[in-house]
MARBA-3410 file (N, C-alpha, C, O; in Angstrom, 1 decimal):
205
-167.0,-130.0,168.7,-168.3,-130.1,168.4,-169.5,-129.9,169.7,-170.6,-129.3,169.7 ~ -168.8,-130.7,170.8,-169.4,-130.1,172.0,-169.2,-129.0,172.6,-170.1,-128.6,173.4 ~ -168.3,-128.4,172.5,-167.6,-127.2,173.0,-168.7,-126.2,172.4,-169.2,-125.4,173.2 ~ -169.0,-126.2,171.0,-169.7,-125.2,170.5,-171.2,-125.3,171.1,-171.8,-124.3,171.5 ~ -171.7,-126.6,170.9,-173.1,-126.8,171.3,-173.4,-126.2,172.8,-174.5,-125.7,173.1
-172.6,-126.3,173.6,-172.5,-125.8,175.2,-172.3,-124.5,175.2,-172.8,-123.9,176.0 ~ -171.5,-123.8,174.3,-171.2,-122.2,174.1,-172.5,-121.6,173.5,-172.7,-120.4,173.7 ~ -173.5,-122.3,172.8,-175.1,-121.9,172.3,-175.9,-122.0,173.2,-176.9,-121.3,173.4 ~ -175.5,-123.3,174.1,-176.6,-123.0,175.1,-176.5,-122.3,176.2,-177.5,-122.1,176.9 ~ -175.2,-121.6,176.7,-174.9,-120.9,177.3,-175.3,-119.3,177.0,-175.6,-118.5,177.8
-175.3,-119.1,175.4,-175.8,-117.9,174.9,-177.3,-117.7,175.4,-177.7,-116.7,176.0 ~ -178.0,-118.7,175.0,-179.2,-119.0,175.4,-179.9,-118.5,176.4,-180.9,-117.8,176.6 ~ -179.0,-119.3,177.3,-179.3,-119.0,179.0,-179.4,-117.5,179.2,-180.3,-116.7,179.6 ~ -177.8,-117.3,178.8,-177.7,-115.4,179.0,-178.9,-114.5,178.5,-179.6,-113.7,179.2 ~ -179.0,-114.7,177.2,-180.2,-114.0,176.9,-181.5,-114.0,177.7,-182.1,-113.0,178.2
-181.9,-115.4,178.0,-183.2,-115.0,178.4,-182.8,-114.5,180.3,-183.7,-113.9,181.0 ~ -181.7,-114.7,180.7,-181.7,-113.9,181.9,-181.3,-112.2,182.0,-181.2,-111.4,183.0 ~ -181.1,-112.2,180.7,-181.2,-110.3,180.5,-182.4,-109.8,180.2,-182.8,-108.9,180.8 ~ -183.2,-110.5,179.1,-184.5,-110.2,178.6,-185.6,-110.4,179.6,-186.5,-109.6,179.5 ~ -185.7,-111.2,180.3,-187.1,-111.4,181.4,-187.1,-110.5,182.3,-188.3,-110.2,182.5
-186.2,-109.9,183.0,-186.3,-108.7,184.0,-186.7,-107.5,183.0,-187.6,-106.8,183.5 ~ -186.3,-107.3,182.0,-186.7,-106.3,181.4,-188.2,-106.3,180.8,-189.0,-105.3,180.9 ~ -188.4,-107.6,180.3,-189.8,-107.4,180.0,-190.4,-107.3,180.9,-191.4,-106.7,180.7 ~ -190.4,-107.7,182.3,-191.1,-107.8,183.6,-191.2,-105.9,184.2,-192.0,-105.3,184.8 ~ -189.9,-105.6,183.6,-190.5,-104.1,183.5,-191.2,-103.1,183.2,-191.8,-102.2,183.8
-190.8,-103.5,181.9,-191.9,-102.7,180.9,-193.5,-102.8,181.0,-194.4,-102.1,180.6 ~ -193.4,-104.1,181.6,-195.0,-104.5,181.7,-195.6,-103.6,183.2,-196.7,-103.2,183.4 ~ -194.6,-103.5,184.0,-195.1,-102.6,185.2,-195.5,-101.1,185.2,-194.7,-100.3,184.9 ~ -196.9,-100.7,185.6,-196.8,-99.3,185.8,-197.5,-99.1,187.2,-198.2,-100.0,187.7 ~ -197.2,-97.6,187.9,-198.0,-97.2,189.3,-199.6,-97.3,188.8,-200.0,-97.2,187.6
-200.3,-97.4,189.9,-201.8,-97.7,189.7,-202.6,-96.5,190.8,-202.3,-96.4,192.0 ~ -203.5,-95.7,190.2,-204.3,-94.7,190.8,-205.6,-95.3,191.2,-206.5,-95.4,190.3 ~ -205.8,-95.7,192.3,-207.3,-96.2,192.7,-208.5,-95.2,193.2,-209.7,-95.2,193.1 ~ -207.7,-94.1,193.8,-208.6,-93.1,193.7,-207.7,-91.6,193.9,-206.6,-91.7,194.4 ~ -208.2,-90.5,193.5,-209.2,-90.4,192.5,-209.1,-91.0,191.2,-208.1,-91.3,190.6
-210.5,-91.1,190.9,-210.7,-91.3,189.3,-210.3,-90.2,188.2,-209.8,-89.1,188.5 ~ -210.4,-90.6,186.9,-210.5,-89.3,186.0,-212.2,-88.8,186.2,-213.3,-89.4,186.3 ~ -211.9,-87.6,186.3,-213.2,-86.6,186.2,-214.2,-86.6,187.4,-215.4,-86.5,187.6 ~ -213.0,-86.9,188.2,-213.5,-86.9,190.0,-213.7,-85.4,190.5,-212.8,-84.7,190.3 ~ -214.8,-84.9,191.3,-214.8,-83.7,191.9,-214.0,-83.8,193.2,-214.4,-84.5,194.2
-213.1,-83.1,193.3,-212.3,-83.0,194.6,-212.5,-81.4,195.7,-212.4,-80.3,195.4 ~ -212.9,-81.9,196.8,-213.2,-80.9,197.7,-212.3,-81.5,199.3,-212.2,-82.5,199.8 ~ -211.9,-80.1,199.5,-211.2,-80.4,201.0,-209.9,-81.0,200.7,-209.2,-80.9,199.7 ~ -209.6,-81.8,202.0,-208.5,-82.8,201.9,-208.7,-84.4,201.2,-209.5,-85.3,201.5 ~ -208.0,-84.3,200.3,-208.0,-85.6,199.7,-206.9,-87.0,200.0,-205.7,-86.6,200.0
-206.9,-88.1,200.1,-206.1,-88.8,200.1,-206.1,-89.5,198.7,-207.1,-90.0,198.2 ~ -204.8,-89.6,198.3,-204.8,-90.2,196.9,-204.2,-91.9,197.3,-203.2,-92.2,198.0 ~ -205.4,-92.7,196.7,-205.0,-94.0,196.6,-204.3,-94.8,195.7,-204.4,-94.3,194.6 ~ -203.5,-95.9,195.7,-202.9,-96.3,194.5,-201.9,-97.6,194.9,-202.0,-98.2,196.0 ~ -201.2,-97.8,194.0,-200.6,-99.1,194.3,-199.0,-98.5,193.3,-198.9,-98.1,192.1
-197.6,-98.8,194.6,-196.8,-98.4,193.4,-195.7,-99.0,194.0,-194.7,-98.3,194.4 ~ -195.6,-100.3,194.1,-194.3,-101.5,194.3,-194.1,-102.2,193.0,-194.5,-103.4,192.8 ~ -193.3,-101.5,192.0,-192.4,-102.1,190.9,-191.5,-102.8,191.0,-190.7,-102.6,191.9 ~ -191.3,-103.8,189.8,-190.0,-104.3,190.4,-188.6,-103.0,190.0,-188.7,-102.0,189.3 ~ -187.6,-103.5,190.7,-186.6,-102.2,190.5,-187.1,-100.8,190.9,-186.9,-99.8,190.2
-188.0,-100.9,192.1,-188.2,-99.7,192.7,-186.9,-98.9,193.2,-185.8,-99.4,193.1 ~ -187.2,-97.3,193.6,-186.4,-96.8,193.7,-186.6,-95.7,194.4,-185.8,-95.5,195.3 ~ -188.2,-94.5,194.0,-188.7,-93.5,194.3,-190.0,-93.3,193.9,-190.5,-93.6,192.8 ~ -190.6,-92.6,194.9,-192.2,-92.5,194.3,-192.2,-90.7,194.5,-191.6,-89.9,195.3 ~ -193.0,-90.4,193.3,-193.1,-88.8,193.4,-194.5,-89.0,193.3,-195.0,-89.9,192.6
-195.4,-87.9,193.9,-197.2,-87.7,193.4,-197.0,-86.2,193.4,-196.5,-85.5,194.2 ~ -197.6,-85.9,192.1,-197.4,-84.5,191.9,-198.5,-83.6,191.3,-199.3,-84.5,191.5 ~ -199.2,-82.8,191.0,-200.2,-82.6,190.4,-200.1,-81.2,189.5,-199.4,-80.3,190.0 ~ -200.7,-81.0,188.5,-200.7,-79.7,187.6,-201.8,-79.3,187.0,-202.7,-80.2,187.0 ~ -202.0,-78.1,186.5,-203.1,-77.7,186.0,-203.4,-78.3,184.7,-202.5,-78.5,183.8
-204.7,-78.7,184.5,-205.3,-79.1,183.5,-204.6,-78.5,182.1,-203.6,-79.1,181.5 ~ -205.1,-77.5,181.7,-204.8,-76.3,180.9,-203.3,-75.7,180.5,-203.1,-75.0,179.5 ~ -202.3,-76.1,181.4,-201.0,-75.5,181.5,-200.3,-76.0,180.5,-200.2,-77.2,180.5 ~ -199.8,-75.3,179.5,-199.0,-75.4,178.1,-197.4,-75.6,178.6,-196.5,-75.8,177.7 ~ -197.1,-75.6,179.6,-195.7,-75.8,180.4,-195.4,-76.6,180.9,-194.3,-76.6,181.3
-196.4,-77.8,181.0,-196.4,-79.0,182.1,-195.5,-78.9,183.2,-194.6,-79.7,183.5 ~ -195.9,-78.0,183.6,-195.2,-77.6,185.5,-196.3,-78.6,186.0,-197.5,-78.7,185.6 ~ -195.6,-79.4,186.9,-195.9,-80.2,188.2,-195.6,-79.6,189.5,-194.7,-78.8,189.8 ~ -196.4,-79.9,190.2,-196.2,-79.2,191.9,-196.0,-80.6,192.4,-196.7,-81.4,191.9 ~ -195.1,-80.9,193.3,-195.1,-82.2,194.0,-195.9,-81.8,195.3,-195.8,-80.7,195.9
-196.6,-83.0,195.5,-197.1,-83.3,196.8,-196.6,-84.3,197.9,-196.9,-84.4,199.1 ~ -195.7,-85.3,197.0,-195.2,-86.4,198.2,-193.7,-86.8,197.3,-193.6,-86.7,196.1 ~ -193.2,-87.1,197.8,-191.9,-87.7,197.4,-191.3,-88.8,198.8,-191.1,-88.4,199.9 ~ -191.2,-90.1,198.2,-190.5,-91.2,199.2,-189.6,-92.1,198.7,-189.1,-91.9,197.7 ~ -189.3,-93.3,199.5,-188.2,-94.2,199.1,-188.5,-95.6,199.5,-187.7,-96.5,199.5
-190.3,-95.8,200.1,-190.7,-96.8,200.2,-191.6,-97.3,199.4,-192.4,-96.4,199.2 ~ -192.0,-98.3,198.7,-192.8,-98.7,197.8,-194.2,-99.2,198.5,-194.1,-99.6,199.6 ~ -195.4,-99.1,197.8,-196.6,-98.8,198.2,-197.5,-99.9,197.6,-198.1,-99.8,196.6 ~ -197.6,-100.9,198.3,-198.2,-102.5,197.7,-199.8,-102.1,197.3,-200.4,-102.4,196.2 ~ -200.4,-101.5,198.3,-202.0,-100.8,197.8,-202.4,-100.2,199.1,-202.5,-100.9,200.2
-202.6,-98.9,199.1,-202.8,-97.9,200.3,-202.8,-96.4,199.5,-203.0,-96.0,198.4 ~ -202.6,-95.8,200.8,-202.1,-94.4,200.8,-200.6,-94.2,200.4,-199.6,-94.7,200.8 ~ -200.7,-93.0,199.1,-199.6,-92.3,198.2,-199.8,-91.0,198.8,-198.7,-90.5,199.2 ~ -200.8,-90.3,199.1,-200.1,-89.0,199.0,-201.4,-88.3,199.8,-202.5,-89.0,199.7 ~ -201.5,-87.4,200.4,-202.7,-86.5,201.2,-202.5,-84.7,200.4,-201.6,-84.0,200.6
-203.8,-84.4,199.6,-203.6,-83.2,199.0,-204.7,-82.4,199.5,-205.7,-83.0,199.6 ~ -204.7,-81.4,199.7,-205.2,-80.4,200.5,-205.6,-79.4,199.5,-204.9,-78.5,199.3 ~ -207.0,-79.4,198.7,-207.4,-78.8,197.8,-207.7,-77.3,198.0,-207.8,-76.6,197.0 ~ -207.6,-77.1,199.1,-208.1,-75.6,199.6,-207.7,-74.5,199.4,-208.2,-73.4,199.2 ~ -206.4,-75.0,199.4,-205.2,-73.9,198.9,-205.3,-73.8,197.5,-204.3,-73.2,197.1
-206.0,-74.1,196.5,-206.0,-74.0,195.2,-207.2,-73.3,194.8,-208.3,-73.4,195.4 ~ -207.0,-72.5,193.6,-208.6,-71.9,193.1,-209.3,-73.3,192.1,-208.8,-74.1,191.4 ~ -210.3,-73.0,192.5,-211.1,-74.1,191.2,-211.1,-74.0,190.2,-211.3,-72.9,189.6 ~ -210.8,-75.2,189.7,-210.5,-75.4,188.4,-210.5,-76.8,188.0,-211.2,-77.5,188.7 ~ -209.5,-77.4,186.4,-209.2,-78.4,186.8,-207.6,-78.7,186.3,-206.7,-78.2,185.6
-207.7,-80.0,187.0,-206.3,-80.3,187.0,-205.9,-81.7,186.8,-206.7,-82.6,186.9 ~ -204.5,-82.1,186.6,-204.4,-83.6,186.6,-203.4,-84.0,188.0,-202.8,-83.0,188.5 ~ -203.1,-85.0,188.5,-202.8,-85.6,189.3,-201.6,-87.1,188.5,-201.8,-88.0,187.7 ~ -200.5,-86.7,189.1,-199.3,-87.9,188.4,-198.7,-88.7,189.5,-198.1,-88.3,190.5 ~ -199.0,-90.0,189.1,-197.9,-90.9,190.2,-196.6,-91.3,189.7,-196.5,-91.9,188.6
-195.7,-91.0,190.4,-194.5,-91.9,189.3,-193.7,-92.5,189.9,-193.6,-92.0,191.0 ~ -193.0,-93.4,189.8,-192.4,-94.5,190.2,-190.9,-94.3,189.3,-190.8,-94.2,188.1 ~ -189.8,-94.3,190.4,-188.4,-94.0,189.5,-187.9,-95.2,189.9,-188.0,-95.7,191.0 ~ -187.1,-96.0,188.7,-186.5,-97.5,189.1,-185.1,-97.1,189.4,-184.6,-96.0,189.1 ~ -184.4,-98.0,189.9,-183.1,-98.4,189.7,-182.1,-97.5,189.0,-181.3,-96.6,189.2
-182.8,-98.4,187.8,-182.1,-97.9,186.4,-182.4,-96.7,185.6,-182.2,-96.5,184.4 ~ -183.1,-95.9,186.7,-182.9,-94.2,186.1,-184.2,-94.4,185.3,-184.2,-93.4,184.5 ~ -185.1,-95.1,185.1,-186.3,-95.4,184.2,-187.9,-94.8,185.2,-188.2,-95.3,186.3 ~ -188.5,-93.9,184.4,-189.5,-93.7,185.0,-190.6,-94.5,184.9,-190.3,-95.5,184.2 ~ -191.8,-94.6,185.3,-193.4,-95.4,184.9,-194.2,-94.4,185.6,-193.9,-94.1,186.8
-195.3,-93.8,184.9,-196.2,-92.5,185.4,-197.4,-93.2,185.6,-197.3,-94.5,185.4 ~ -198.5,-92.8,185.9,-199.7,-93.0,186.1,-200.5,-91.6,186.4,-200.4,-91.0,187.5 ~ -201.4,-91.2,185.2,-201.8,-89.7,185.5,-203.3,-89.9,185.5,-203.9,-90.9,185.1 ~ -203.7,-88.9,186.1,-205.7,-88.9,186.3,-206.3,-87.9,185.7,-206.7,-87.3,186.7 ~ -206.6,-87.4,184.8,-207.0,-86.6,183.9,-208.5,-86.0,184.8,-209.2,-86.5,185.7
-208.6,-85.0,184.2,-210.5,-84.2,184.5,-210.3,-83.9,186.1,-211.4,-83.6,186.4 ~ -209.7,-83.9,186.8,-210.0,-83.7,188.5,-210.7,-82.3,188.6,-210.3,-81.4,187.8 ~ -211.5,-82.1,189.3,-212.3,-81.0,189.2,-212.1,-80.5,191.0,-212.6,-81.1,192.0 ~ -211.5,-79.5,191.0,-211.8,-78.6,192.5,-212.5,-77.8,192.6,-212.3,-76.8,191.9 ~ -213.5,-77.8,193.3,-214.9,-77.1,193.4,-215.0,-77.0,194.9,-215.8,-77.7,195.7
-214.1,-76.0,195.3,-214.2,-75.8,197.4,-215.2,-74.4,197.1,-216.1,-74.3,197.9 ~ -215.2,-73.5,196.2,-215.7,-72.2,196.3,-217.0,-71.9,195.2,-217.9,-71.0,195.0 ~ -216.8,-73.2,194.5,-217.6,-73.0,193.4,-219.1,-74.0,193.5,-219.3,-74.7,194.6 ~ -220.1,-74.1,192.6,-221.3,-75.3,192.8,-220.3,-76.4,192.6,-219.2,-76.3,193.0 ~ -221.0,-77.3,192.1,-220.7,-78.6,191.6,-221.5,-78.7,190.9,-222.5,-78.0,191.2
-221.7,-79.6,189.7,-222.2,-80.0,188.4,-222.7,-81.2,189.1,-222.0,-81.9,189.9 ~ -224.1,-81.3,188.7,-225.4,-82.5,189.0,-224.7,-83.9,188.5,-224.0,-84.1,187.5 ~ -225.2,-85.0,189.6,-224.9,-86.1,189.2,-223.3,-86.2,188.9,-222.9,-86.8,187.8 ~ -222.4,-85.7,189.7,-220.8,-85.9,189.4,-220.5,-86.9,191.0,-220.8,-86.4,192.1 ~ -219.9,-87.9,191.0,-219.5,-88.6,192.2,-218.3,-88.2,192.4,-217.4,-87.9,191.6
-218.3,-88.3,193.7,-216.8,-87.8,194.5,-216.5,-88.9,194.6,-217.3,-89.8,194.6 ~ -214.6,-88.9,194.7,-213.9,-90.0,195.2,-214.2,-90.7,196.9,-215.1,-90.6,197.8 ~ -213.5,-91.3,196.8,-213.9,-92.4,198.1,-212.5,-91.1,198.9,-211.6,-90.4,198.5 ~ -213.1,-91.5,200.2,-212.2,-90.6,201.1,-211.8,-88.8,201.1,-211.0,-88.0,201.6 ~ -213.3,-88.6,200.0,-213.3,-86.9,200.2,-214.9,-86.5,200.2,-215.7,-86.7,199.3
-215.0,-85.9,201.5,-216.8,-85.9,201.9,-216.9,-84.2,201.2,-215.8,-83.5,201.0 ~ -217.8,-83.9,201.0,-218.2,-82.5,200.0,-218.4,-81.9,201.1,-219.6,-81.6,201.2 ~ -217.8,-81.7,202.0,-218.3,-80.7,203.8,-218.2,-79.1,203.3,-218.8,-78.2,204.0 ~ -217.6,-78.8,202.2,-217.5,-77.0,202.0,-218.7,-76.9,200.7,-218.6,-76.1,199.8 ~ -219.8,-77.9,200.7,-220.8,-77.7,199.7,-222.0,-76.5,200.7,-222.7,-75.6,200.2
-221.9,-76.9,202.0,-222.8,-76.4,202.4,-222.8,-74.6,202.5,-223.8,-73.9,202.7 ~ -221.6,-74.2,202.3,-221.1,-72.7,202.3,-222.2,-72.0,200.9,-222.6,-70.8,200.9 ~ -222.3,-72.9,199.8,-223.5,-72.6,198.9,-224.5,-72.1,198.7,-225.0,-72.3,197.6 ~ -225.3,-71.4,199.7,-226.6,-71.3,200.2,-227.4,-70.4,198.8,-228.5,-70.7,198.4 ~ -226.8,-69.6,198.4,-227.3,-68.3,197.2,-227.4,-69.1,196.1,-226.5,-69.8,195.6
-228.9,-68.9,195.5,-228.8,-69.3,193.9,-227.7,-68.6,193.1,-227.7,-67.3,193.1 ~ -226.9,-69.4,192.5,-225.7,-68.7,191.2,-226.2,-68.3,190.2,-226.9,-69.2,189.6 ~ -226.1,-66.9,189.6,-226.7,-66.5,188.9,-226.3,-67.5,187.4,-225.2,-68.1,187.3 ~ -227.3,-67.6,186.6,-226.4,-68.3,185.2,-225.4,-68.5,184.4,-225.0,-69.4,183.7 ~ -224.7,-66.8,184.7,-223.0,-67.0,184.2,-222.1,-67.4,185.4,-221.0,-67.6,185.0
-222.5,-67.7,186.7,-221.5,-68.0,187.6,-221.1,-69.7,187.7,-220.1,-70.1,188.3 ~ -222.4,-70.7,187.0,-222.1,-71.6,186.8,-220.9,-72.2,185.7,-221.0,-72.1,184.5 ~ -220.0,-72.6,186.3,-218.9,-73.1,185.1,-219.3,-74.6,184.9,-219.3,-75.5,185.8 ~ -219.5,-74.8,183.5,-219.6,-76.0,183.3,-218.4,-76.8,182.4,-218.0,-76.2,181.4 ~ -218.0,-77.8,182.7,-216.9,-78.1,182.2,-217.1,-79.8,181.7,-217.4,-80.7,182.4
-216.7,-79.8,180.3,-216.8,-80.9,179.2,-216.1,-82.5,179.9,-214.9,-82.7,180.1 ~ -217.0,-83.2,180.3,-216.1,-84.4,180.8,-215.4,-85.1,179.4,-216.0,-85.3,178.4 ~ -214.1,-85.3,179.8,-212.8,-85.8,179.0,-213.3,-87.4,178.8,-213.7,-88.0,179.7 ~ -213.2,-87.9,177.5,-213.5,-89.1,176.8,-212.3,-90.1,177.8,-211.1,-90.1,178.2 ~ -213.4,-91.1,177.7,-212.6,-92.0,178.6,-211.3,-92.8,177.8,-211.6,-93.0,176.6
-210.0,-93.4,178.2,-209.2,-93.9,177.6,-209.4,-94.9,176.7,-210.1,-95.8,176.9 ~ -208.6,-94.7,175.2,-209.1,-95.8,174.6,-208.4,-97.0,174.8,-207.2,-97.1,174.8 ~ -209.2,-98.0,174.9,-208.7,-99.8,175.5,-207.6,-100.1,174.3,-206.4,-100.5,174.5 ~ -208.3,-99.9,172.9,-207.3,-100.4,171.9,-205.9,-99.4,171.7,-205.2,-99.7,170.7 ~ -205.5,-98.6,172.3,-204.6,-97.7,172.8,-203.2,-98.6,173.1,-203.2,-99.1,174.2
-202.1,-98.8,172.3,-201.1,-99.7,172.6,-200.1,-98.6,173.3,-200.0,-97.5,172.8 ~ -199.2,-99.1,174.5,-198.4,-97.9,175.1,-197.0,-98.2,174.6,-196.5,-99.0,173.9 ~ -196.7,-97.3,175.2,-194.7,-97.8,174.7,-194.6,-99.0,175.2,-194.5,-99.9,174.4 ~ -194.6,-99.0,176.4,-194.5,-100.5,177.0,-194.9,-101.4,176.7,-194.4,-102.5,176.7 ~ -196.1,-101.2,176.3,-196.4,-102.6,175.2,-195.9,-102.9,174.0,-196.1,-104.0,173.5
-195.4,-102.2,173.4,-194.6,-101.7,172.0,-193.3,-102.5,172.5,-192.8,-103.3,171.7 ~ -192.7,-102.2,173.6,-191.4,-102.8,174.1,-191.3,-104.2,174.3,-190.4,-105.0,174.0 ~ -192.6,-104.6,175.0,-192.1,-105.6,175.4,-192.2,-106.6,174.1,-191.2,-107.3,173.9 ~ -193.4,-106.5,173.1,-193.6,-107.2,172.0,-192.3,-107.0,171.1,-192.1,-107.9,170.3 ~ -191.6,-106.2,171.2,-190.3,-106.1,170.3,-189.3,-106.9,170.8,-188.7,-107.6,170.0
-189.0,-107.0,172.2,-188.2,-108.1,172.9,-188.3,-109.0,172.8,-187.3,-109.7,172.5 ~ -189.7,-109.4,172.9,-190.4,-110.8,173.0,-190.0,-111.5,171.3,-189.5,-112.7,171.1 ~ -190.3,-110.7,170.2,-190.0,-111.0,168.9,-188.6,-111.3,168.8,-188.1,-112.3,168.3 ~ -188.0,-110.2,169.5,-186.2,-110.5,168.9,-185.7,-111.9,169.7,-185.0,-112.7,169.1 ~ -185.9,-112.2,171.0,-185.7,-113.0,171.6,-186.4,-114.2,171.0,-185.5,-115.1,171.0
-187.5,-114.6,170.5,-188.1,-115.7,169.7,-186.9,-115.5,168.6,-186.3,-116.6,168.4 ~ -186.5,-114.7,167.9,-186.2,-114.8,166.1,-184.8,-115.4,166.8,-184.4,-116.5,166.5 ~ -183.9,-114.6,167.9,-182.6,-115.4,168.2,-182.6,-116.8,168.4,-181.9,-117.5,167.7 ~ -183.7,-117.4,169.7,-183.8,-118.6,169.4,-183.7,-119.5,168.3,-182.9,-120.4,168.1 ~ -184.9,-119.0,167.5,-185.1,-120.2,166.2,-184.0,-120.3,165.4,-183.9,-121.3,164.7
-182.9,-119.3,165.3,-181.9,-119.5,164.7,-180.7,-120.1,165.5,-179.9,-120.8,164.9 ~ -180.6,-120.0,166.8,-179.8,-120.6,167.4,-180.0,-122.0,167.3,-179.1,-122.8,167.1 ~ -181.5,-122.6,167.4,-181.9,-124.1,167.3,-181.4,-124.6,166.0,-181.0,-125.8,165.9 ~ -181.4,-123.9,165.2,-182.0,-124.2,163.6,-180.4,-124.8,163.4,-180.1,-125.9,163.0 ~ -179.6,-123.6,163.9,-178.2,-123.8,163.8,-177.1,-124.8,164.4,-176.0,-125.2,163.9
-177.9,-125.2,165.8,-177.4,-126.3,166.2,-177.8,-127.7,165.3,-177.2,-128.8,165.2 ~ -179.3,-127.3,164.8,-179.5,-128.9,164.0,-178.7,-129.0,162.9,-178.2,-130.1,162.9 ~ -178.5,-128.1,161.9,-177.6,-128.2,161.0,-176.1,-128.4,161.0,-175.3,-128.7,160.1 ~ -175.9,-128.0,162.1,-174.4,-128.6,162.4,-174.1,-130.1,162.8,-173.1,-130.9,162.5 ~ -175.4,-130.5,163.7,-175.2,-131.6,164.2,-175.6,-132.7,163.1,-175.3,-133.9,163.3
-176.3,-132.5,162.0,-176.7,-133.0,160.7,-175.2,-133.1,160.2,-174.7,-134.2,160.4 ~ -174.3,-132.2,159.7,-173.6,-132.4,159.0,-172.3,-133.1,159.9,-171.6,-133.8,159.3 ~ -172.1,-132.9,161.2,-171.2,-133.9,161.9,-171.7,-135.5,161.9,-170.9,-136.4,161.7 ~ -172.8,-135.6,162.1,-173.0,-137.1,161.6,-172.6,-137.6,160.2,-172.3,-138.8,160.1 ~ -172.5,-136.8,159.2,-172.2,-137.4,158.2,-170.8,-137.3,158.1,-170.2,-137.8,157.1
END
């Protein structure tokens, strides 16, 4: 009887040791502090953020055209050192045509899983007028705006709708995985404790 109880306790400890690291990884995501969604980019932009997750293996920073259906990403930087908080990459937007872009920070874990943070609606405006009341990201000075001295015609101004902010009630796949694993672990622990109680009660009789 004592051997069986020891076996059940060892099983519970083993489940905890396996499940807790998995839960910690599903919660972790990289974070982009600058630029933010909908920012106007001009010149050389410094990408600031956090990319130091549990099980870190590699870091990739890429950009893509906002309306590209092929989901083609162009690499800006890759490295193998985690960044607690600071510079992730340097992006020279002067080599690109004006338009809307997306920025992705990807962390590759040692087990092959990836964690992505994507910034949407980035507007590169090096060679065209900038919409009024548009904030610039930190570290990006609008030095090239002085070249737009002539009054543009009404057809030359490109207005782009501002993307909706992310839904705070939306549940990500990582959160679903976290709650699923937590529920499974709780169910196993309840059944094990109930089994031990019934066995002890029968053994005392």
